[in-house]
C-alpha positions, 0 to 999 in steps of 0.5 A: 432045397430040402428041409434038412439043408435049411436046418443045416444052413441055419445051424451053421449060420448061427454057429458062425454068427456066434463066433463072429460076434465073439471075435468082433467083441474081442476086436473092439476090446483089444483096440480099447486095451491097446490104446490104454496100454500105449498111453499108460502101461499099467499092470491092470492093463496088462492083466486085461490084455492077458484075459483078452489073449485067452479069450481070443485063443478060445475063439481061434480054437473054436474057429479052427475046430469048426474049420477042420470039421467042415474040411473033413466032411467035405473030403468024405463023399459018404458023409456028404451023402448022409446029409440026404435023409430022404433018398440017396442022391449022387449030386452033393453040390448043394450040400458042398456049396453050403459047407464051403461057404461056411468054411470060407467064412470060418477060415476068414474069422480064424485068420483075422483072430490069428492076425489080431493075436499076432498084433497083440503079441507084437504090441506087448513085445514093444511095450515090454521093450519100452518098460525094460528101457525105462527100468534100465534108466532107473537102474543106471540112475540108482547106480550113480546115486549109490556110487555118489553116496559111497564117495561121500561116505568115504569122504565123511569117514576121513573128515570124521577121523580128522574132526575127532576130539583126540589130540594128534600132530596132524591137526596142527600142521597146515601142510597135512590139511592141504594134502588131505583136502587135495587128496579127498578132492582128487578121490572124489573127482576120480570116482 
């Protein structure tokens, strides 16, 4: 093969391996972060997930840009001919083979990055739903405690009114005591 093809192939392999290594590193980090998130959904884990998603997006963007560039070159016969520095040749199969091989590998990385990103989004949605459910349980409990506090406060007001050191006729009547006590119990049970 011509020297220019060797240089091109080496360059494409270098670029592919760089993107591939970045993706594999992001993949390992994602497995670790997702395992931590499912065990303990904490803010710091979500921040790490956001950083990972940005990193994965950059990798996917690089792979997509390279993929588009290779497709554009493969479509244009004149550009393929420009890779022959020494003489113009009609057969561009060698250069097409090199570019198509790299294109397939880049498409695979872009596809894997897209699937990993979708998996992260799905996991994040599930965790958000779980956190929403936990928040709803806490809000429901808080509402019940607040309602109980309001009922007890109402009862305390009535008891406080009857417990004041002001003389009135209600304090002397046993039937008023029974009526107020039964009324307070009914109100408490109703609420």
